[in-house]
C-alpha positions in Angstrom: 0.0 0.0 0.0 1.3 3.4 -0.9 2.5 5.6 2.0 0.8 8.9 2.5 2.6 11.9 1.2 4.0 13.9 4.2 2.9 17.5 4.6 5.2 20.2 3.4 6.7 22.1 6.3 6.8 25.9 5.8 9.4 27.8 7.7 8.4 31.4 8.7 10.3 34.2 7.0 11.9 35.3 10.2 13.2 31.8 10.9 14.6 31.5 7.3 16.5 34.7 7.8 17.9 33.4 11.1 19.0 30.2 9.4 20.6 32.1 6.5 22.3 34.4 9.0 23.7 31.5 10.9 24.9 29.8 7.7 26.6 33.0 6.6 28.3 33.3 10.0 29.5 29.7 9.8 30.7 30.2 6.2 32.5 33.4 7.3 34.2 31.7 10.3 35.2 28.8 8.1 36.7 31.1 5.5 38.7 33.0 8.2 40.0 29.7 9.7 41.0 28.5 6.2 42.8 31.8 5.6 44.6 31.5 8.9 45.6 27.9 8.3 46.8 28.7 4.8 48.9 31.6 6.1 50.4 29.4 8.8 51.2 26.6 6.2 52.7 29.2 3.9 54.9 30.7 6.6 56.0 27.3 7.7 56.9 26.2 4.2 58.7 29.4 3.6 60.8 29.0 6.7 61.2 25.3 6.2 62.9 25.9 2.8 65.7 27.8 4.6 65.7 26.6 8.1 66.5 23.1 9.5 63.4 22.3 11.6 63.1 19.3 13.9 59.6 19.9 15.4 58.8 16.2 15.9 61.4 15.5 18.6 62.8 18.6 20.3 60.9 21.5 18.6 64.3 23.1 18.0 64.8 25.5 15.0 68.2 25.7 13.5 69.2 28.5 11.0 72.4 27.6 9.1 75.2 30.1 8.3 75.3 31.3 4.7 78.7 30.6 3.3 77.9 32.7 0.2 77.0 35.8 2.1 80.1 35.5 4.3 82.3 35.0 1.2 81.0 38.2 -0.3 81.6 40.1 3.0 85.1 38.6 3.2 86.0 39.8 -0.3 84.6 43.2 0.6 86.7 43.5 3.7 89.8 42.5 1.8 89.0 45.2 -0.8 88.8 47.9 2.0 92.1 46.6 3.4 93.8 47.0 0.0 92.3 50.5 -0.2 93.7 51.3 3.2 97.2 50.3 2.1 96.8 52.5 -1.0 95.9 55.4 1.2 98.8 54.8 3.6 101.3 55.3 0.7 99.4 58.1 -0.9 100.9 61.6 -0.8 97.5 63.2 -0.6 94.1 63.0 -2.4 91.5 65.4 -3.7 87.8 64.6 -3.0 85.0 66.9 -4.1 87.5 69.7 -4.8 88.9 69.5 -1.3 92.5 68.4 -0.8 93.4 66.1 2.1 97.0 66.0 3.1 99.1 62.9 3.6 98.8 62.8 7.4 95.0 62.6 7.3 95.1 60.1 4.4 97.7 58.0 6.3 95.6 57.9 9.5 92.5 57.0 7.4 94.4 54.2 5.7 95.6 52.8 9.0 92.1 52.8 10.5 90.8 51.1 7.4 93.5 48.4 7.6 92.9 47.7 11.3 89.1 47.7 11.2 88.5 45.8 8.0 91.5 43.5 8.6 89.8 42.5 11.9 86.5 42.0 10.1 88.2 39.8 7.5 89.8 37.7 10.2 86.5 37.2 12.0 84.7 36.4 8.8 87.4 33.9 7.7 87.1 32.1 11.1 83.4 32.0 10.7 83.6 30.6 7.2 85.2 27.5 8.8 82.5 27.2 11.4 80.0 24.4 10.6 77.7 25.0 13.5 74.2 26.5 13.1 74.2 30.3 13.0 71.2 30.5 15.2 69.4 28.0 17.3 65.9 28.6 18.8 64.4 26.2 21.4 62.3 26.1 24.5 65.1 27.4 26.7 66.0 30.4 24.6 68.2 31.6 21.7 71.8 30.3 21.0 73.5 33.0 19.0 76.4 32.0 16.7 75.6 34.4 13.9 78.7 36.7 14.0 82.2 37.2 15.3 80.9 38.6 18.6 78.0 36.2 19.1 76.3 36.2 22.5 75.9 32.4 22.9 72.9 31.1 24.9 70.3 33.8 25.8 67.5 32.4 28.0 63.9 33.7 27.3 63.7 34.7 30.9 66.6 37.2 30.3 64.9 38.9 27.3 62.8 42.0 27.9 62.0 42.8 24.3 63.4 42.6 20.7 63.8 45.9 18.9 64.9 46.9 15.3 67.9 49.1 14.7 68.9 50.6 11.3 72.5 51.7 10.9 73.8 52.9 7.5 71.4 50.7 5.5 72.1 47.7 7.8 69.3 46.3 10.0 69.9 44.6 13.3 67.7 43.0 16.0 68.7 44.3 19.4 68.0 41.7 22.1 67.2 43.9 25.1 68.0 42.0 28.3 67.7 42.6 32.0 71.3 41.7 32.9 73.5 43.4 30.2 76.7 43.4 32.2 76.6 39.6 32.5 76.7 39.3 28.7 79.4 41.9 28.4 81.7 40.2 30.9 81.0 36.8 29.2 83.0 38.0 26.2 86.6 36.7 26.9 88.2 38.6 24.0 89.0 42.2 25.0 88.0 43.5 21.5 84.7 41.6 21.6 84.0 42.8 25.1 84.7 46.4 24.0 82.3 46.0 21.0 79.6 44.7 23.4 80.1 47.7 25.7 79.8 50.1 22.8 76.6 48.4 21.6 75.1 48.7 25.1 76.1 52.3 25.5 74.9 53.5 22.1 71.9 51.2 21.4 70.7 49.9 24.8 71.9 46.2 24.5 75.2 44.4 24.1 73.5 41.8 21.9 72.7 42.4 18.3 71.7 39.8 15.7 71.5 40.4 11.9 70.7 38.2 9.0 73.9 39.2 7.2 75.5 35.7 7.7 72.3 33.6 8.0 70.3 31.7 5.4 67.3 33.9 5.6 66.4 37.5 5.1 65.9 40.1 7.9 62.1 40.2 7.7 61.9 36.4 8.1 64.4 36.6 11.0 62.4 39.3 12.8 59.0 37.5 12.4 60.5 34.3 13.6 62.2 35.7 16.8 59.3 37.9 17.7 56.9 35.0 17.4 59.1 32.7 19.4 59.6 35.3 22.1 55.8 35.8 22.4 55.1 32.1 22.5 57.8 31.3 25.1 57.0 34.3 27.3 53.4 33.0 27.6 54.5 29.6 28.8 
């Protein structure tokens, strides 16, 4: 026997609008979640292409040193050293219509030789370093990114991370609550003096740049700021 046809249920207009409103809200929330997840996947894949990540075991992030960047810096430092020697043996030079005597040129040459010679030595030593340039884990940051690296910096020591621009060079200043500890930790007198100058002029003895790392400055800044926020909340 045929079953009776059920009655058609009419939904009032007000209820229909509520249902549509809820559906739109659900769709909007779903879209925002999808965008957020896509952004997270995109950022992770971008970093993963340049950073050694071992999230499954220790959650540690390792950023390698860039040999190609350091090689270019080494060549540049040697070029300035050669220029310094040329200035030392120069009787004088005219720049922009103004003549600089041999004494001024000699002093400038000596300064160039000493400063860029020291830079060349530090870069050369760093070229032979096979350790990661920067390590980020649950305890803090391990800085090995330059010739005056700070070593291990616990999250508990870090107050904030700020950006510093000096002559078209960008640095992340790691502002800490115990700067003297990190200054005295530098065993080399020249490195200790450099840390003191950093603290006096820029508010922290610790500066990190992307100059010798296998990622750019913006990626480094996003990564460190995100990791600082996440670990400060724990």
